[in-house]
Residue, then its C-alpha position, 0 to 999 in steps of 0.5 A: m500500500t503506497n497510499s499514506n492517507p488514513v481511513l476514518t473508521a467508526d464503531l457504532g453501537g447502541t450505547k456508544m460510538v467511537i470514531a478513529l483515524v487509522s493509518p495504512d499499517g493499522k495504527i490508530v492515530d486518534r479517536h473520539r467517543q461519545p454516547t450514541l443516544a440511540k433512543d433518540g432515533p436515526e437522524t439524531v444519531i447520524q447528526r451525532l456521528y457527523s459531529s464526531i467525525d467533524l471534531l476528529l478531522d478538525k482536531n487533526n487538521i484533515l479535510p475529508r478529501q485527504l482521507d482514503a475512505m470512511s468505513l463504519g462497523i455497526a451492530g446489526i444485519i448489514d448489506t455490506r455491498n450496498g452500504i445499507v443497514d437492514k436492521a440494527p436491534n440496538l439502534p431503534g428505527w434503523e431499518n433499511l437505512k441507506l447509511k452509505d449514501k447519506i455519509y457519501d452525500r455529506y463528505d464525498v469520499p468512498v464509504y464502506i458499511l460493515n457489521e461490527s463483528d466482521a470488522a473485528a474479525l478482519g482486525e484480529h486476523r490482520y493485526g491481532a490473535g489471528k495474524g499470519l493465519k489464513n482461516i479464522a473465525l471470531i465470536t464476540l460475546g457481549t450483550g448479544i453474540g456476533g461473529g466474523l469469518v476470514l477464509d483464505g485471508k479474505l473476509f467472507l460476507g456471503s451472498s447478501g453481505s451478511a454472513f456468519e450471524i453465528g449468534h442466531m444459530v439455533i442450538k436448543d429447540n424450543g429454547p428461550e425466545c430471541g430478539c430475532g423472533k426465533n427460539g433457542c438461538l446461541e445468543t439466548l443461551a451463552s451471551g451476557t444477557a443469557i447468563s444474567r437472565e438464567a441466574r435471575r430466573r433460577i434465584t427467583e425460583g428458589e436456588t441460593s447464591m452469594l449473588l443475593d448478598m452481592v446485589k443486596g437482595s435486588i435480583e434485577n441487579i444481577t449481571a454477567e459480571k456479578v456472576h463472574e465475580a461470584a464464580k471466582q470466589g467459588d460460588p457453586f451456583s455461579l459456577r453452574i451458570l457459567a458451565g451452562a453457558s460454556h456448554y452451549l457455546g461449545l455446541g456452537i463451536i463444534n457445529l462451526v468447526s464441522i462446517i468450516n474447519t478453521e485454524m483458529i477460533i477467537i473469542g472476544g467481547s465483554v463476556a470473554r473477560i470471564g476468561n478460562l472459567l468460560i473458555d477452558p470447558v469450551r476447549q475441552m468439549v470441542k476436543d472431546k466431541a468434534f472430529p479429531l482431524m478437524v481439531k488437531k491443529l485448532k486453537i481457541v484463544r481470546a481476542r487481543l485487540g479489544e475495541d481496536a479490532g473493529l476500528a482497525g478491521a474496518a480500515a483494513y477492509a477499506f484499504d483492501q477495496r482501493 
């Protein structure tokens, strides 16, 4: 890459937006963050996006025409090829939104729109845990579950540009209802939301746990983070909750390995901070139940780049298109 112009990238979620300038070698030059205020609707959020972009450009004395491109990662179902947000559950009103056109009309630079997990997968492949490998999958565990897939060194997007929505793989027939309208999706069984919901349900039904003391009896304040804290202190109930999430995540990964046979599966997102309490049982389950040849060289590891993965990956995608 001979072009030294940066890409302006964004990680746009339901609670915060992060805007960054990224150099061609994947280094984040500068960034700005602010709350999304998603409940105020698409136009308000887009205006806040513009204000963040303008602030960062002004701060670094860069004109839009001096950018190589703009590239945004957004949590939702994205028509990447046409730059359309088909649906973003954490951004109310974001349906069939032609975001690429809106941004291009304002800044007159090339614009790319990606699913945030696709962007993060490319970032981890190019600069993080998967650097140097050809085939990797990223699973992001947070409020929901997302994923991205790199095959033969290229981001795999599928026919509509929205491939690898692994969180909506159905794992349990007649399982909990998912926000997507189906039942038993992986997201309803192994996400942070699933962990907290299951803990609240079982305590409400009479099971005992130190979690009750931690939240001073307010069951509604039980979170995945609290479950993790209690599990680290040896709370049997919390350890069982995490074991259940690990079980379902393991099933999802076994299915994944059987289909795509990657060299590495990277687990990222806020819930991945639980670490080995969650991931070690997954590794053991995959080793015990997947085809031996398929897991002989497989590594299941934690992501390295944190929020930088999506920012750097969105830039990498843009640079690859130019």
